[in-house]
GUZALUM-290125 format. One record per residue (C-alpha): residue in three letters; x, y, z. Coordinates in steps of 0.02 Angstrom, whole numbers, padded with zeros to 5 digits, always signed. Layout:
BEGIN
ALAXYZ
...
// end
This chain:
BEGIN
GLU-01222+00252-01053
ALA-01250+00403-00939
GLN-01375+00302-00836
ARG-01250+00158-00824
LEU-01114+00274-00757
LYS-01236+00352-00635
ILE-01278+00181-00563
LEU-01095+00129-00555
ASP-01051+00288-00460
TRP-01198+00258-00345
ILE-01131+00086-00301
SER-00955+00146-00260
ASP-00819+00265-00314
ASP-00673+00206-00422
ALA-00539+00221-00288
ALA-00484+00038-00295
ARG-00450+00047-00481
ARG-00358+00212-00464
LYS-00245+00139-00329
HIS-00214-00015-00435
THR-00168+00090-00586
LYS-00046+00190-00481
LEU+00036+00032-00413
ILE+00057-00042-00586
SER+00127+00119-00659
GLY+00257+00125-00519
HIS+00306-00057-00536
HIS+00487-00090-00580
PRO+00491-00187-00746
ASN+00522-00374-00746
THR+00510-00396-00558
GLY+00388-00505-00462
GLN+00360-00623-00609
TRP+00416-00771-00502
ILE+00242-00780-00424
PHE+00164-00847-00584
ALA+00284-00995-00594
THR+00250-01057-00417
PRO+00155-01221-00400
GLU+00042-01134-00274
PHE-00017-01001-00397
GLN-00042-01127-00535
SER-00138-01242-00418
TRP-00251-01099-00362
THR-00296-01051-00540
GLY-00317-01230-00600
SER-00376-01342-00458
GLU-00533-01361-00354
THR-00456-01266-00207
ARG-00526-01091-00222
VAL-00437-00996-00083
PHE-00256-00937-00095
TRP-00172-00856+00055
CYS-00009-00763+00023
TYR+00077-00704+00181
GLY+00240-00616+00214
ASN+00335-00504+00332
PRO+00329-00313+00318
GLY+00419-00237+00170
VAL+00437-00392+00060
GLY+00326-00321-00078
LYS+00160-00407-00045
THR+00055-00265-00115
GLN+00158-00261-00275
ILE+00132-00448-00295
MET-00055-00421-00272
SER-00057-00286-00406
LEU+00038-00398-00527
ILE-00084-00541-00500
ALA-00232-00424-00522
ASP-00157-00353-00681
TYR-00118-00525-00752
LEU-00289-00599-00715
SER-00385-00446-00776
ARG-00315-00477-00950
ILE-00391-00651-00961
THR-00541-00659-00844
CYS-00656-00566-00724
VAL-00569-00489-00573
ALA-00618-00376-00428
TYR-00495-00318-00296
PHE-00475-00208-00144
TYR-00318-00138-00062
CYS-00342-00114+00125
ASP-00253+00032+00208
TYR-00231+00059+00395
GLN-00255+00247+00372
ALA-00419+00228+00279
SER-00524+00138+00409
CYS-00660+00268+00385
VAL-00685+00214+00203
GLN-00653+00027+00211
ALA-00799-00035+00315
GLY-00873-00199+00257
THR-01007-00113+00154
ALA-00880-00003+00065
VAL-00767-00150+00022
ALA-00913-00254-00041
ALA-00980-00106-00142
SER-00810-00080-00224
LEU-00804-00264-00274
LEU-00983-00254-00340
ARG-00946-00103-00448
GLN-00796-00190-00527
LEU-00895-00347-00568
VAL-01042-00248-00638
GLU-00920-00152-00749
THR-00880-00317-00837
GLU-01064-00345-00878
PRO-01131-00288-01048
SER-01277-00205-00958
ILE-01332-00165-00780
PRO-01409-00322-00700
LEU-01598-00305-00684
ALA-01595-00340-00497
LEU-01473-00196-00471
GLU-01573-00080-00582
ASP-01731-00120-00484
LEU-01641-00083-00320
TYR-01581+00082-00390
LYS-01759+00132-00429
THR-01827+00065-00265
LEU-01699+00165-00166
GLY-01754+00329-00241
TYR-01646+00327-00397
GLY-01487+00336-00295
ARG-01546+00444-00150
ASP-01522+00299-00027
ASN-01368+00188-00014
LEU-01360+00002-00044
LYS-01363-00107+00112
LEU-01231-00240+00142
ASP-01357-00382+00127
ASP-01412-00318-00044
ILE-01232-00301-00103
THR-01187-00475-00041
SER-01337-00550-00131
LEU-01293-00462-00294
LEU-01110-00516-00281
HIS-01161-00695-00244
HIS-01273-00705-00397
LEU-01143-00624-00510
CYS-01014-00752-00454
LEU-01138-00893-00486
ASP-01177-00827-00661
LYS-00996-00804-00715
ARG-00887-00953-00754
HIS-00727-00878-00684
VAL-00720-00741-00553
TYR-00570-00691-00448
ILE-00587-00587-00290
LEU-00424-00514-00222
LEU-00399-00431-00052
ASP-00233-00352-00003
ALA-00169-00314+00173
LEU-00306-00399+00272
ASP-00209-00356+00431
GLU-00233-00171+00391
TYR-00421-00189+00380
GLY-00438-00181+00569
PRO-00432-00293+00723
ALA-00492-00473+00712
SER-00665-00428+00778
GLN-00691-00308+00632
ARG-00625-00431+00503
ARG-00759-00562+00533
GLY-00882-00474+00419
ILE-00764-00463+00271
MET-00709-00644+00296
SER-00892-00697+00298
LEU-00917-00606+00133
LEU-00765-00691+00054
LYS-00826-00861+00113
ASN-00997-00825+00035
LEU-00917-00781-00132
ALA-00804-00935-00128
GLU-00958-01042-00103
ALA-01032-00957-00256
GLY-00883-01013-00360
ALA-00763-00866-00347
ARG-00578-00894-00322
ILE-00513-00792-00175
LEU-00340-00718-00147
ILE-00300-00648+00026
ILE-00136-00562+00063
SER-00080-00521+00240
ARG+00058-00536+00368
PRO+00093-00711+00437
HIS+00010-00686+00607
VAL-00165-00665+00536
ALA-00265-00821+00579
ASP-00427-00774+00491
VAL-00399-00882+00337
GLY-00378-01042+00437
ARG-00530-01002+00545
THR-00642-00962+00396
PHE-00594-01086+00261
GLY-00576-01273+00281
GLU-00460-01292+00132
TYR-00341-01166+00056
ILE-00172-01149-00028
GLU-00039-01046+00059
LEU+00125-00967+00004
GLU+00252-00860+00094
VAL+00298-00704-00006
ARG+00483-00665-00007
SER+00563-00545-00130
ASP+00676-00624-00260
PRO+00856-00561-00236
SER+00871-00539-00425
ASP+00720-00422-00420
ILE+00802-00318-00283
ARG+00964-00314-00382
SER+00872-00251-00535
TYR+00787-00116-00431
VAL+00950-00057-00351
GLU+01042-00052-00518
HIS+00900+00050-00592
THR+00898+00170-00443
ILE+01084+00205-00460
SER+01073+00228-00648
ALA+00921+00342-00633
SER+01009+00459-00511
ASP+01120+00584-00602
GLU+01228+00608-00448
LEU+01251+00424-00406
ALA+01275+00369-00586
GLU+01418+00491-00602
PHE+01528+00431-00459
ILE+01463+00257-00415
VAL+01544+00167-00561
ASN+01642+00009-00600
ASP+01694-00089-00446
LEU+01605+00029-00326
ARG+01440+00007-00417
GLU+01450-00182-00406
GLU+01500-00170-00223
ALA+01354-00053-00186
VAL+01227-00161-00277
GLN+01284-00322-00196
ARG+01294-00246-00022
VAL+01118-00174-00031
VAL+01048-00339-00097
ASP+01133-00437+00043
GLN+01079-00319+00182
ALA+00902-00301+00116
ASP+00868-00483+00163
ARG+00734-00500+00029
MET+00642-00343+00086
PHE+00607-00216-00052
LEU+00564-00082+00076
LEU+00733-00100+00161
ALA+00822-00090-00006
THR+00724+00070-00043
LEU+00777+00149+00121
GLN+00958+00100+00091
CYS+00956+00175-00083
THR+00880+00335-00013
ARG+01027+00345+00106
LEU+01151+00327-00037
THR+01068+00461-00143
HIS+01111+00592-00011
LEU+01298+00556-00020
THR+01417+00658-00126
ARG+01584+00566-00127
ARG+01646+00391-00166
SER+01728+00382+00005
GLU+01561+00421+00089
VAL+01476+00284-00010
ARG+01608+00156+00041
ARG+01589+00204+00225
ALA+01399+00197+00214
LEU+01402+00026+00132
LYS+01497-00045+00281
ILE+01361+00007+00404
LEU+01200-00019+00305
PRO+01056-00068+00422
SER+01007-00251+00415
GLY+00826-00237+00473
LEU+00679-00118+00458
GLU+00687-00060+00638
THR+00872-00024+00623
ALA+00841+00066+00458
TYR+00707+00174+00539
GLU+00824+00215+00683
GLU+00961+00261+00560
SER+00842+00374+00463
MET+00786+00460+00624
GLY+00969+00480+00671
ARG+01000+00572+00508
ILE+00853+00686+00544
GLU+00926+00722+00717
LEU+01087+00783+00634
GLU+00997+00906+00521
SER+00996+01093+00555
PRO+00868+01148+00686
GLU+00753+01217+00551
ARG+00755+01060+00443
LYS+00741+00946+00594
SER+00589+01043+00655
ILE+00504+01023+00486
ALA+00539+00836+00483
MET+00482+00800+00661
THR+00324+00904+00643
ALA+00281+00818+00479
LEU+00310+00644+00551
SER+00211+00684+00707
TRP+00059+00748+00613
ILE+00060+00602+00491
TYR+00069+00481+00637
HIS-00074+00561+00734
THR-00194+00594+00591
ARG-00351+00487+00586
ARG-00369+00502+00399
PRO-00245+00528+00256
LEU-00169+00702+00268
SER-00154+00806+00111
ILE+00012+00888+00072
ASN-00071+01059+00071
GLU-00139+01030+00246
LEU+00032+00977+00306
LEU+00117+01127+00225
HIS-00002+01245+00314
VAL+00034+01157+00479
LEU+00219+01185+00448
ALA+00187+01368+00408
VAL+00120+01406+00582
ASP+00243+01513+00679
SER+00227+01459+00860
SER+00342+01600+00917
SER+00223+01732+00850
VAL+00056+01693+00935
LEU+00026+01549+00815
SER+00020+01663+00663
LEU+00004+01589+00490
SER+00093+01668+00343
GLU+00105+01605+00166
GLU+00287+01659+00168
ASN+00319+01524+00299
ILE+00256+01382+00188
PRO+00400+01265+00143
SER+00412+01177-00025
ARG+00341+01003-00049
SER+00507+00933-00106
LEU+00594+01001+00049
VAL+00469+00916+00166
VAL+00488+00749+00079
ASP+00678+00766+00073
VAL+00705+00809+00257
CYS+00604+00657+00311
ALA+00742+00542+00247
GLY+00635+00425+00144
LEU+00508+00395+00283
ILE+00362+00481+00196
VAL+00294+00476+00020
LEU+00186+00598-00077
ASP+00049+00533-00190
THR+00057+00660-00331
GLU-00114+00608-00397
SER-00217+00623-00238
GLY-00103+00745-00148
ALA-00099+00633+00007
VAL+00060+00620+00110
ARG+00090+00464+00211
PHE+00220+00351+00290
ALA+00320+00245+00170
HIS+00250+00088+00251
TYR+00130+00031+00387
SER+00278-00041+00484
LEU+00342+00137+00513
HIS+00180+00179+00603
GLU+00209+00026+00711
TYR+00389+00080+00743
PHE+00328+00249+00807
GLN+00198+00162+00914
ALA+00337+00065+01000
THR+00451+00217+01018
TYR+00318+00349+01048
GLN+00395+00425+01205
GLN+00563+00441+01120
TRP+00501+00541+00971
PHE+00328+00612+01008
SER+00317+00636+01196
LEU+00256+00817+01178
ALA+00167+00795+01012
LYS-00014+00796+01070
ARG+00010+00958+01166
GLU+00096+01039+01017
ILE-00040+00982+00896
// end
Protein backbone atom coordinates (compact mmCIF):
# COMPACT_ATOMS: atom_id res chain seq x y z
CA GLU A 1 0.00 0.00 0.00
CA ALA A 2 2.88 2.38 0.76
CA GLN A 3 4.35 1.71 -2.69
CA ARG A 4 0.96 2.34 -4.29
CA LEU A 5 0.62 5.73 -2.57
CA LYS A 6 4.18 6.61 -3.53
CA ILE A 7 3.43 5.96 -7.21
CA LEU A 8 0.13 7.87 -7.05
CA ASP A 9 1.86 10.89 -5.53
CA TRP A 10 4.56 10.62 -8.18
CA ILE A 11 1.93 10.84 -10.92
CA SER A 12 0.21 13.92 -9.50
CA ASP A 13 -0.92 15.58 -6.30
CA ASP A 14 -4.50 15.30 -5.08
CA ALA A 15 -5.46 18.94 -5.70
CA ALA A 16 -8.36 18.18 -8.06
CA ARG A 17 -10.06 15.94 -5.51
CA ARG A 18 -9.51 18.45 -2.72
CA LYS A 19 -11.10 21.21 -4.79
CA HIS A 20 -14.01 18.95 -5.68
CA THR A 21 -14.58 18.03 -2.04
CA LYS A 22 -14.61 21.70 -1.08
CA LEU A 23 -17.13 22.54 -3.80
CA ILE A 24 -19.46 19.74 -2.75
CA SER A 25 -19.22 20.65 0.93
CA GLY A 26 -20.17 24.24 0.11
CA HIS A 27 -23.05 23.30 -2.16
CA HIS A 28 -26.48 24.55 -1.11
CA PRO A 29 -28.74 21.50 -0.57
CA ASN A 30 -31.29 20.52 -3.22
CA THR A 31 -30.06 22.98 -5.85
CA GLY A 32 -28.77 22.16 -9.33
CA GLN A 33 -30.66 18.87 -9.52
CA TRP A 34 -32.40 20.03 -12.70
CA ILE A 35 -29.34 19.07 -14.75
CA PHE A 36 -29.99 15.34 -14.30
CA ALA A 37 -33.52 15.57 -15.73
CA THR A 38 -32.48 17.30 -18.95
CA PRO A 39 -32.74 15.28 -22.18
CA GLU A 40 -29.19 16.40 -22.99
CA PHE A 41 -27.67 14.86 -19.86
CA GLN A 42 -29.64 11.66 -20.27
CA SER A 43 -28.65 11.42 -23.92
CA TRP A 44 -24.97 11.92 -23.08
CA THR A 45 -24.98 9.14 -20.50
CA GLY A 46 -27.06 6.75 -22.59
CA SER A 47 -26.43 7.33 -26.29
CA GLU A 48 -23.55 6.88 -28.71
CA THR A 49 -22.65 10.59 -28.60
CA ARG A 50 -19.76 10.78 -26.17
CA VAL A 51 -19.11 14.51 -25.89
CA PHE A 52 -21.26 16.89 -23.84
CA TRP A 53 -20.61 20.64 -23.92
CA CYS A 54 -22.27 22.74 -21.22
CA TYR A 55 -21.84 26.47 -21.72
CA GLY A 56 -23.12 29.50 -19.87
CA ASN A 57 -22.50 33.13 -19.03
CA PRO A 58 -20.39 34.19 -16.04
CA GLY A 59 -21.92 33.62 -12.63
CA VAL A 60 -24.67 31.14 -13.54
CA GLY A 61 -23.15 28.33 -11.46
CA LYS A 62 -21.36 26.24 -14.10
CA THR A 63 -18.67 25.01 -11.71
CA GLN A 64 -21.27 23.91 -9.17
CA ILE A 65 -23.10 21.99 -11.90
CA MET A 66 -19.81 20.33 -12.83
CA SER A 67 -19.20 19.31 -9.21
CA LEU A 68 -22.72 17.87 -8.92
CA ILE A 69 -22.27 15.82 -12.09
CA ALA A 70 -18.87 14.57 -10.90
CA ASP A 71 -20.32 13.65 -7.51
CA TYR A 72 -23.30 11.85 -9.04
CA LEU A 73 -21.26 9.87 -11.57
CA SER A 74 -18.54 8.93 -9.07
CA ARG A 75 -21.14 6.99 -7.08
CA ILE A 76 -21.99 4.72 -10.00
CA THR A 77 -19.01 4.60 -12.36
CA CYS A 78 -15.40 5.66 -13.03
CA VAL A 79 -14.83 9.43 -13.17
CA ALA A 80 -11.84 11.75 -13.47
CA TYR A 81 -12.16 15.53 -13.47
CA PHE A 82 -10.20 18.75 -13.51
CA TYR A 83 -11.23 22.28 -12.53
CA CYS A 84 -9.33 24.91 -14.54
CA ASP A 85 -8.48 28.19 -12.82
CA TYR A 86 -7.24 31.36 -14.50
CA GLN A 87 -4.95 32.07 -11.52
CA ALA A 88 -3.31 28.65 -11.64
CA SER A 89 -1.83 28.68 -15.13
CA CYS A 90 1.52 27.64 -13.65
CA VAL A 91 0.05 24.32 -12.45
CA GLN A 92 -2.46 23.48 -15.19
CA ALA A 93 -0.22 22.86 -18.17
CA GLY A 94 -1.32 19.98 -20.38
CA THR A 95 0.97 17.52 -18.62
CA ALA A 96 -0.35 18.49 -15.18
CA VAL A 97 -4.00 18.14 -16.25
CA ALA A 98 -3.36 14.77 -17.90
CA ALA A 99 -1.40 13.57 -14.85
CA SER A 100 -4.25 14.55 -12.53
CA LEU A 101 -6.72 12.59 -14.67
CA LEU A 102 -4.35 9.61 -14.74
CA ARG A 103 -3.98 9.54 -10.97
CA GLN A 104 -7.75 9.53 -10.51
CA LEU A 105 -8.28 6.65 -12.94
CA VAL A 106 -5.43 4.63 -11.44
CA GLU A 107 -6.98 5.11 -7.99
CA THR A 108 -10.01 3.14 -9.20
CA GLU A 109 -7.82 0.17 -10.18
CA PRO A 110 -7.33 -2.68 -7.68
CA SER A 111 -3.58 -2.50 -8.33
CA ILE A 112 -1.10 -0.27 -10.15
CA PRO A 113 -1.11 -1.12 -13.90
CA LEU A 114 2.05 -2.99 -14.90
CA ALA A 115 2.89 -0.47 -17.64
CA LEU A 116 2.83 2.35 -15.09
CA GLU A 117 4.87 0.38 -12.58
CA ASP A 118 7.48 -0.33 -15.25
CA LEU A 119 7.66 3.37 -16.12
CA TYR A 120 8.09 4.22 -12.46
CA LYS A 121 11.09 1.91 -12.25
CA THR A 122 12.51 3.04 -15.60
CA LEU A 123 12.34 6.68 -14.54
CA GLY A 124 14.49 6.11 -11.49
CA TYR A 125 11.76 5.10 -9.06
CA GLY A 126 10.15 8.51 -9.23
CA ARG A 127 13.23 10.69 -9.67
CA ASP A 128 12.10 11.74 -13.17
CA ASN A 129 8.64 12.95 -14.12
CA LEU A 130 6.25 11.30 -16.53
CA LYS A 131 6.14 12.74 -20.05
CA LEU A 132 2.87 13.82 -21.66
CA ASP A 133 3.10 11.10 -24.34
CA ASP A 134 3.47 8.42 -21.65
CA ILE A 135 0.52 9.80 -19.68
CA THR A 136 -1.66 10.00 -22.79
CA SER A 137 -0.84 6.40 -23.69
CA LEU A 138 -1.64 5.18 -20.17
CA LEU A 139 -4.92 7.12 -20.11
CA HIS A 140 -5.88 5.79 -23.53
CA HIS A 141 -5.36 2.18 -22.49
CA LEU A 142 -7.20 2.64 -19.19
CA CYS A 143 -10.19 4.06 -21.07
CA LEU A 144 -10.08 1.14 -23.51
CA ASP A 145 -9.96 -1.39 -20.66
CA LYS A 146 -12.82 0.11 -18.66
CA ARG A 147 -16.40 -0.23 -19.81
CA HIS A 148 -17.52 3.20 -18.62
CA VAL A 149 -15.19 6.16 -18.06
CA TYR A 150 -16.21 9.79 -17.71
CA ILE A 151 -13.70 12.63 -18.12
CA LEU A 152 -14.90 16.05 -16.91
CA LEU A 153 -13.20 19.41 -17.53
CA ASP A 154 -14.50 22.63 -15.99
CA ALA A 155 -13.84 26.22 -17.13
CA LEU A 156 -12.02 25.46 -20.37
CA ASP A 157 -11.94 29.21 -21.06
CA GLU A 158 -9.79 29.66 -17.92
CA TYR A 159 -7.21 27.15 -19.13
CA GLY A 160 -5.58 29.76 -21.35
CA PRO A 161 -5.85 31.27 -24.84
CA ALA A 162 -7.00 29.14 -27.77
CA SER A 163 -3.43 28.39 -28.85
CA GLN A 164 -2.72 26.81 -25.45
CA ARG A 165 -5.96 24.84 -25.39
CA ARG A 166 -5.16 22.77 -28.49
CA GLY A 167 -3.11 20.29 -26.50
CA ILE A 168 -5.80 19.60 -23.90
CA MET A 169 -8.46 19.33 -26.61
CA SER A 170 -6.28 16.83 -28.48
CA LEU A 171 -6.01 14.78 -25.28
CA LEU A 172 -9.79 14.82 -24.77
CA LYS A 173 -10.35 13.75 -28.37
CA ASN A 174 -7.90 10.87 -27.88
CA LEU A 175 -9.78 9.69 -24.79
CA ALA A 176 -13.16 9.99 -26.50
CA GLU A 177 -11.84 7.78 -29.30
CA ALA A 178 -10.82 5.28 -26.60
CA GLY A 179 -14.42 5.13 -25.38
CA ALA A 180 -14.52 7.76 -22.64
CA ARG A 181 -17.47 10.12 -22.31
CA ILE A 182 -16.31 13.73 -22.15
CA LEU A 183 -17.92 16.70 -20.39
CA ILE A 184 -16.56 20.17 -21.18
CA ILE A 185 -17.85 23.26 -19.38
CA SER A 186 -17.03 26.78 -20.55
CA ARG A 187 -18.40 30.15 -21.52
CA PRO A 188 -20.41 30.35 -24.77
CA HIS A 189 -17.71 32.02 -26.89
CA VAL A 190 -15.29 29.07 -26.71
CA ALA A 191 -15.23 27.41 -30.14
CA ASP A 192 -12.85 24.56 -29.29
CA VAL A 193 -15.53 21.89 -28.95
CA GLY A 194 -16.93 22.47 -32.43
CA ARG A 195 -13.46 22.52 -33.96
CA THR A 196 -12.33 19.33 -32.22
CA PHE A 197 -15.36 17.04 -32.23
CA GLY A 198 -17.57 16.24 -35.17
CA GLU A 199 -20.56 15.30 -33.03
CA TYR A 200 -21.49 16.48 -29.56
CA ILE A 201 -24.44 17.36 -27.33
CA GLU A 202 -24.72 20.92 -26.08
CA LEU A 203 -26.69 22.59 -23.31
CA GLU A 204 -26.83 26.16 -22.03
CA VAL A 205 -26.47 26.34 -18.25
CA ARG A 206 -28.86 28.78 -16.60
CA SER A 207 -29.58 28.77 -12.88
CA ASP A 208 -33.05 27.66 -11.90
CA PRO A 209 -34.93 30.55 -10.21
CA SER A 210 -36.20 28.14 -7.55
CA ASP A 211 -32.58 27.28 -6.70
CA ILE A 212 -31.73 30.96 -6.29
CA ARG A 213 -34.84 31.46 -4.15
CA SER A 214 -33.79 28.58 -1.90
CA TYR A 215 -30.29 30.06 -1.58
CA VAL A 216 -31.56 33.56 -0.72
CA GLU A 217 -34.03 32.23 1.86
CA HIS A 218 -31.25 30.21 3.47
CA THR A 219 -28.88 33.21 3.50
CA ILE A 220 -31.42 35.40 5.28
CA SER A 221 -32.28 32.69 7.81
CA ALA A 222 -28.61 31.93 8.48
CA SER A 223 -27.82 35.58 9.30
CA ASP A 224 -28.73 36.43 12.89
CA GLU A 225 -29.05 40.11 12.02
CA LEU A 226 -31.16 39.68 8.88
CA ALA A 227 -33.37 36.96 10.33
CA GLU A 228 -34.29 39.28 13.18
CA PHE A 229 -35.64 42.22 11.19
CA ILE A 230 -36.29 40.87 7.67
CA VAL A 231 -39.51 39.07 8.50
CA ASN A 232 -43.01 38.52 7.15
CA ASP A 233 -43.83 40.69 4.12
CA LEU A 234 -40.34 42.23 3.98
CA ARG A 235 -38.73 38.80 3.80
CA GLU A 236 -40.89 37.75 0.87
CA GLU A 237 -40.25 41.09 -0.83
CA ALA A 238 -36.50 40.74 -0.33
CA VAL A 239 -36.39 37.16 -1.60
CA GLN A 240 -38.49 37.87 -4.67
CA ARG A 241 -36.61 41.05 -5.53
CA VAL A 242 -33.21 39.36 -5.33
CA VAL A 243 -34.43 36.42 -7.42
CA ASP A 244 -35.85 38.76 -10.08
CA GLN A 245 -32.76 40.98 -10.26
CA ALA A 246 -30.32 38.06 -10.21
CA ASP A 247 -31.51 37.07 -13.70
CA ARG A 248 -30.58 33.42 -13.13
CA MET A 249 -27.06 34.28 -11.94
CA PHE A 250 -26.05 32.76 -8.61
CA LEU A 251 -23.05 35.06 -8.35
CA LEU A 252 -25.22 38.16 -8.68
CA ALA A 253 -27.61 36.85 -6.02
CA THR A 254 -24.61 36.28 -3.74
CA LEU A 255 -23.39 39.85 -4.19
CA GLN A 256 -26.89 41.19 -3.56
CA CYS A 257 -27.23 39.16 -0.37
CA THR A 258 -23.82 40.41 0.78
CA ARG A 259 -25.13 43.95 0.35
CA LEU A 260 -28.19 43.20 2.48
CA THR A 261 -26.17 41.63 5.29
CA HIS A 262 -24.47 44.99 5.93
CA LEU A 263 -27.76 46.79 6.55
CA THR A 264 -29.15 47.37 10.02
CA ARG A 265 -32.71 48.67 9.59
CA ARG A 266 -35.86 47.59 7.77
CA SER A 267 -36.04 50.99 6.07
CA GLU A 268 -32.49 50.53 4.72
CA VAL A 269 -33.42 47.12 3.34
CA ARG A 270 -36.48 48.51 1.56
CA ARG A 271 -34.40 51.29 -0.01
CA ALA A 272 -31.67 48.85 -1.05
CA LEU A 273 -34.17 46.49 -2.66
CA LYS A 274 -35.37 49.27 -4.95
CA ILE A 275 -31.88 49.83 -6.39
CA LEU A 276 -30.42 46.31 -6.52
CA PRO A 277 -27.99 45.98 -9.45
CA SER A 278 -29.31 44.00 -12.41
CA GLY A 279 -26.02 42.82 -13.92
CA LEU A 280 -22.57 41.71 -12.78
CA GLU A 281 -20.80 44.84 -14.00
CA THR A 282 -23.33 47.05 -12.23
CA ALA A 283 -22.98 44.92 -9.09
CA TYR A 284 -19.20 45.29 -9.17
CA GLU A 285 -19.53 49.05 -9.62
CA GLU A 286 -21.95 49.19 -6.69
CA SER A 287 -19.54 47.20 -4.50
CA MET A 288 -16.65 49.47 -5.43
CA GLY A 289 -18.87 52.45 -4.67
CA ARG A 290 -19.45 51.10 -1.15
CA ILE A 291 -15.70 50.70 -0.69
CA GLU A 292 -15.21 54.32 -1.80
CA LEU A 293 -17.55 55.44 1.01
CA GLU A 294 -15.59 53.60 3.71
CA SER A 295 -13.28 55.41 6.12
CA PRO A 296 -9.83 56.21 4.66
CA GLU A 297 -8.25 53.37 6.66
CA ARG A 298 -10.76 50.72 5.58
CA LYS A 299 -10.78 51.95 1.99
CA SER A 300 -6.98 51.74 1.88
CA ILE A 301 -7.06 48.13 3.09
CA ALA A 302 -9.69 47.17 0.52
CA MET A 303 -8.01 48.85 -2.45
CA THR A 304 -4.58 47.45 -1.57
CA ALA A 305 -6.01 43.95 -1.18
CA LEU A 306 -7.90 44.11 -4.48
CA SER A 307 -4.86 45.51 -6.29
CA TRP A 308 -2.50 42.80 -5.06
CA ILE A 309 -4.96 40.01 -5.81
CA TYR A 310 -5.45 41.40 -9.32
CA HIS A 311 -1.73 41.68 -10.08
CA THR A 312 -0.52 38.42 -8.55
CA ARG A 313 0.63 35.76 -11.01
CA ARG A 314 -0.20 32.92 -8.64
CA PRO A 315 -2.78 32.48 -5.87
CA LEU A 316 -1.91 34.78 -2.96
CA SER A 317 -2.07 33.41 0.57
CA ILE A 318 -3.95 35.37 3.20
CA ASN A 319 -0.80 35.60 5.32
CA GLU A 320 1.12 37.12 2.41
CA LEU A 321 -1.66 39.64 1.87
CA LEU A 322 -1.84 40.53 5.58
CA HIS A 323 1.89 41.25 5.61
CA VAL A 324 1.51 43.45 2.54
CA LEU A 325 -1.20 45.37 4.37
CA ALA A 326 1.03 45.70 7.43
CA VAL A 327 3.67 47.71 5.56
CA ASP A 328 3.65 51.33 6.72
CA SER A 329 4.54 53.40 3.66
CA SER A 330 4.74 56.57 5.75
CA SER A 331 7.55 55.13 7.86
CA VAL A 332 10.24 54.14 5.34
CA LEU A 333 8.26 51.02 4.41
CA SER A 334 8.58 49.54 7.90
CA LEU A 335 6.82 46.30 8.75
CA SER A 336 5.34 45.78 12.19
CA GLU A 337 3.23 42.89 13.41
CA GLU A 338 1.10 45.44 15.22
CA ASN A 339 0.01 46.77 11.82
CA ILE A 340 -1.36 43.41 10.63
CA PRO A 341 -5.17 43.62 10.23
CA SER A 342 -7.47 40.70 10.96
CA ARG A 343 -8.48 38.28 8.23
CA SER A 344 -12.17 38.92 8.79
CA LEU A 345 -11.67 42.67 8.45
CA VAL A 346 -9.91 42.31 5.09
CA VAL A 347 -12.67 40.08 3.71
CA ASP A 348 -15.38 42.35 5.11
CA VAL A 349 -14.07 45.65 3.73
CA CYS A 350 -13.84 44.17 0.23
CA ALA A 351 -17.65 44.06 0.04
CA GLY A 352 -18.04 40.47 -1.10
CA LEU A 353 -15.49 40.79 -3.92
CA ILE A 354 -12.92 38.41 -2.42
CA VAL A 355 -13.15 35.01 -0.80
CA LEU A 356 -10.83 33.19 1.58
CA ASP A 357 -10.23 29.48 1.17
CA THR A 358 -9.91 28.42 4.80
CA GLU A 359 -8.35 25.07 3.84
CA SER A 360 -5.54 26.29 1.58
CA GLY A 361 -5.31 29.80 3.00
CA ALA A 362 -5.53 31.32 -0.49
CA VAL A 363 -7.38 34.58 -1.01
CA ARG A 364 -8.88 35.31 -4.41
CA PHE A 365 -11.55 37.19 -6.32
CA ALA A 366 -15.07 35.87 -5.90
CA HIS A 367 -15.20 35.12 -9.63
CA TYR A 368 -13.08 35.29 -12.78
CA SER A 369 -15.46 37.92 -14.19
CA LEU A 370 -14.26 40.35 -11.49
CA HIS A 371 -10.71 40.06 -12.84
CA GLU A 372 -12.11 40.89 -16.27
CA TYR A 373 -14.02 43.86 -14.81
CA PHE A 374 -10.79 45.27 -13.38
CA GLN A 375 -9.04 44.68 -16.70
CA ALA A 376 -11.64 46.88 -18.40
CA THR A 377 -11.56 49.56 -15.67
CA TYR A 378 -7.87 49.37 -14.78
CA GLN A 379 -7.11 53.08 -15.06
CA GLN A 380 -10.07 53.93 -12.87
CA TRP A 381 -9.03 51.75 -9.94
CA PHE A 382 -5.37 50.76 -10.28
CA SER A 383 -3.65 53.53 -12.23
CA LEU A 384 -0.85 53.83 -9.63
CA ALA A 385 -0.87 50.22 -8.48
CA LYS A 386 2.28 48.95 -10.19
CA ARG A 387 4.36 51.77 -8.75
CA GLU A 388 2.94 51.17 -5.28
CA ILE A 389 3.54 47.42 -5.47
